[in-house]
C-alpha positions as CSV (number, residue, x, y, z in Angstrom):
1,X,-0.1,0.4,-0.1
2,X,2.7,2.8,1.0
3,X,4.9,1.9,-2.7
4,X,1.5,2.3,-4.7
5,X,0.9,5.4,-3.0
6,X,4.4,6.8,-2.8
7,X,4.4,6.2,-6.2
8,X,1.0,7.7,-6.9
9,X,1.9,10.6,-4.9
10,X,0.2,10.0,-2.3
11,X,-1.0,9.5,1.5
12,X,-1.7,5.6,2.2
13,X,-5.3,7.6,3.4
14,X,-5.8,9.7,0.4
15,X,-5.6,5.8,-1.0
16,X,-8.9,5.0,0.7
17,X,-10.9,7.7,-1.4
18,X,-10.4,6.9,-4.3
19,X,-11.1,3.2,-3.4
20,X,-13.4,1.0,-0.7
21,X,-10.2,-1.6,-0.2
22,X,-6.9,-3.0,-1.3
23,X,-8.5,-5.6,-3.2
24,X,-10.1,-2.1,-5.5
25,X,-6.2,-1.3,-6.1
26,X,-5.3,-5.1,-7.0
27,X,-8.1,-5.2,-9.5
28,X,-7.3,-1.0,-10.6
29,X,-3.4,-2.2,-11.2
30,X,-4.7,-5.8,-12.8
31,X,-7.6,-4.0,-15.3
32,X,-4.5,-1.2,-16.5
33,X,-2.2,-3.9,-16.5
34,X,-4.6,-6.1,-18.4
35,X,-5.2,-3.2,-20.9
36,X,-1.9,-2.1,-21.8
37,X,-1.6,-6.3,-22.8
38,X,-4.4,-6.2,-24.9
39,X,-3.3,-2.6,-26.4
40,X,0.1,-4.0,-27.0
41,X,-1.9,-6.9,-28.8
42,X,-3.7,-4.7,-31.4
43,X,-0.8,-1.9,-31.9
44,X,1.3,-5.6,-32.7
45,X,-1.2,-6.7,-35.2
46,X,-0.8,-3.2,-37.0
47,X,2.2,-3.8,-37.7
48,X,2.6,-4.4,-41.2
49,X,5.4,-7.3,-40.0
50,X,5.8,-10.8,-40.0
51,X,4.3,-13.2,-37.7
52,X,7.2,-13.9,-35.4
53,X,8.8,-10.0,-35.1
54,X,4.3,-9.4,-34.0
55,X,4.5,-11.8,-31.9
56,X,8.4,-10.7,-30.3
57,X,6.0,-7.6,-29.9
58,X,3.7,-8.3,-27.7
59,X,5.6,-10.4,-26.0
60,X,8.4,-8.0,-25.5
61,X,5.3,-5.5,-24.3
62,X,4.3,-8.4,-21.9
63,X,7.7,-8.0,-20.2
64,X,7.9,-4.0,-19.8
65,X,4.6,-3.8,-18.4
66,X,5.2,-6.3,-15.5
67,X,8.3,-5.1,-14.7
68,X,8.1,-0.9,-15.7
69,X,5.1,-0.6,-14.2
70,X,4.7,-0.6,-10.5
71,X,0.8,-0.7,-11.4
72,X,2.0,-3.7,-13.6
73,X,4.1,-6.3,-11.7
74,X,0.7,-8.2,-10.1
75,X,-0.7,-8.2,-12.8
76,X,-1.1,-12.2,-13.4
77,X,0.0,-13.3,-9.8
78,X,-2.1,-12.3,-7.0
79,X,-6.1,-13.1,-8.5
80,X,-6.4,-14.9,-5.2
81,X,-6.8,-11.4,-3.3
82,X,-9.1,-10.5,-5.3
83,X,-12.8,-10.7,-4.4
84,X,-15.1,-13.0,-6.2
85,X,-16.9,-10.6,-8.6
86,X,-13.5,-8.6,-9.0
87,X,-12.0,-11.5,-9.8
88,X,-13.7,-13.0,-12.0
89,X,-13.4,-9.6,-14.1
90,X,-9.4,-9.7,-14.6
91,X,-9.8,-13.7,-15.3
92,X,-12.3,-12.5,-17.8
93,X,-10.1,-10.2,-19.5
94,X,-6.5,-11.8,-18.6
95,X,-8.3,-14.6,-20.7
96,X,-9.6,-12.4,-23.6
97,X,-6.1,-11.6,-23.8
98,X,-4.4,-15.0,-23.6
99,X,-6.9,-15.9,-26.4
100,X,-5.6,-13.0,-29.2
101,X,-1.3,-14.0,-28.5
102,X,-3.0,-17.1,-29.0
103,X,-5.2,-16.6,-32.7
104,X,-1.5,-14.1,-33.7
105,X,0.8,-18.3,-32.5
106,X,-2.6,-20.0,-34.6
107,X,-2.1,-16.7,-38.1
108,X,1.5,-18.1,-37.9
109,X,1.0,-21.4,-37.8
110,X,-1.9,-20.9,-40.6
111,X,1.0,-18.6,-42.5
112,X,4.1,-21.5,-41.7
113,X,6.3,-19.2,-39.8
114,X,5.3,-21.7,-36.5
115,X,5.1,-24.8,-35.7
116,X,3.2,-25.3,-32.6
117,X,0.9,-28.8,-32.7
118,X,-0.8,-26.9,-29.7
119,X,-1.0,-24.0,-29.6
120,X,-2.7,-23.3,-25.7
121,X,-0.7,-25.2,-24.2
122,X,2.5,-23.5,-26.1
123,X,0.4,-19.8,-25.7
124,X,0.5,-20.7,-21.6
125,X,4.5,-21.8,-21.3
126,X,5.3,-18.6,-23.1
127,X,2.7,-15.9,-20.7
128,X,4.1,-18.2,-17.6
129,X,6.9,-17.2,-18.3
130,X,7.1,-13.7,-18.9
131,X,4.7,-13.3,-15.7
132,X,7.7,-16.0,-13.6
133,X,9.5,-12.5,-14.2
134,X,7.9,-11.1,-11.4
135,X,9.2,-13.4,-8.8
136,X,12.8,-12.7,-10.4
137,X,14.3,-10.4,-11.7
138,X,15.8,-6.8,-9.7
139,X,15.9,-3.7,-11.2
140,X,19.7,-3.0,-9.6
141,X,20.5,-6.7,-11.8
142,X,22.6,-6.6,-14.9
143,X,20.0,-6.4,-17.3
144,X,17.4,-3.1,-18.1
145,X,14.2,-4.4,-18.5
146,X,14.5,-3.3,-22.3
147,X,17.0,-5.9,-22.8
148,X,15.5,-9.2,-20.7
149,X,12.2,-8.2,-22.8
150,X,14.4,-8.1,-26.3
151,X,15.7,-11.4,-24.7
152,X,12.5,-13.2,-23.5
153,X,11.0,-12.3,-27.0
154,X,13.8,-14.1,-28.9
155,X,14.0,-16.6,-27.3
156,X,10.9,-17.6,-26.7
157,X,9.3,-16.6,-30.1
158,X,12.4,-18.9,-32.0
159,X,11.6,-21.7,-30.1
160,X,8.5,-22.0,-31.9
161,X,9.9,-20.8,-35.3
162,X,12.2,-23.3,-35.8
163,X,11.2,-26.9,-37.8
164,X,11.4,-29.8,-36.3
165,X,13.9,-32.1,-37.3
166,X,13.1,-35.0,-39.4
167,X,12.2,-38.2,-37.8
168,X,14.6,-40.4,-37.5
169,X,14.8,-43.7,-39.5
170,X,15.7,-46.7,-37.1
171,X,18.4,-48.9,-39.1
172,X,17.9,-53.0,-38.9
173,X,21.0,-53.7,-38.2
């Protein structure tokens, strides 16, 4: 609460003038972060680039939203702290974002740029890896957020752009 109040240049007591409780503050933060993530997908869709470049753009925006924004860090990892009605709204919005990213993967598969036998599992694995950064990333560490966003998005997208190795034939001896 104190960190949020400091970032908003308010006293902790002033926060309660705008919000009835901690769960409303958390909801507000998560909702704003999801708006940014959904906006990143919309912006990437308008970019005249390859499916690979657009997906990298979205994944990098995901990392920056989580790590650079005080209100983004808890976007996907603290939904249990929300009241059931607020949790349902965040889960619905989070699922909408996940489906949008999955559509990008599916479009890349149809275009022949990606190999993803199960786009739902792949998308959840990518987003889960990105979400986990809030637990281990340290701003005072050796890598800036932008560099981390670039390297993680490149690494994750490279995994779906590689063609699988052809099956090996076993020769009878």
